[in-house]
N, C-alpha and C positions, 0 to 999 in steps of 0.2 A: 776503733776497728770498723771497717766498712760493713754495711748491713749484709751484703751478700756473703762475706766471709763469716759473719756471725751465724747466719743460717746454716752454712755448710759445716762450721765447727760444731754446732749443736747436733746436727745429723750424725757426724762422725763420732761424737762422744756418746751418743745414745743408742745408735743402731749398730748391729753387726754388719758392717758395710759390704761384706762379701755375700750376704744373704738377702740383700735388698736391691731394688732397681730405682734409680733416681730419674725423674722426668720433670721438665719445667712445667710449672703451674702458673699460667699467665693471668689468672683471675685475681691474684694477690701480689703485692710487691715482693720481689725476689723469691717468689714461691717455688717450692720444690715438692713434688708428690713423691713420697717414699713408699714404694710397693714392696710388700713382703712376698717373697717367692714361694714360701711354704703354704700360706693360707689365702692368697689372693686378696689381702687386705691392704689398706694404705693409710697414711697420715699425710696431711698437708702442713708443711713447715714454711713459715713466711715471716717477713719483717713488718711490724706495725709501727708506722711513723709517729702516730699520735702518742704512743707510750714509750717509744724508743726501745722496744723489746722484740725478741724473737718469740713468735707464737706458734702454737700447734693446734690443729683440728683433726679429729679422727673420723673415719668413714661413718661410724655408727652415730656420732654426735656432731655431724657436720655444721649445724648452726652455732655450736659452742666452740670457743677457742680458749686455750690455756696459755698463760705466760710461762715461758720455759727458760728464759735467760738465767734465772738463779741456779738452775740445774747445771748449766755450763760453768758458771762462776764457782759453784761448789766443787765440781769435778776438777777444775783447774787448780784449786787450792790443795786438794787432796792428792793430786798426781805429781806435785812438785817435790 
C-alpha cells in the first residue's frame, strides 16, 4: 500500500472524519494535520520512511512521535 494511502487510512479509521478538518503538513512526508473542530486541537499524522510506519504526533507532545500502523492493522482484522 502506498504511504499516502496508509496515512489517510489510519486517519479515517481513528478519527470521526465528520468532526475533523484535514490540512496538508509539508514539514513531514505525506503529512496531514488533523484538526479537531470541537477543541481547536490537532494531531500530525505522517509516514516515516526509516521505519516504514505511519506515525502520529500530538500538539501537546510535538517533539514525540508514536508508531500507529499496528492500530490500523488491528482495526482491519477486527472489521472483516
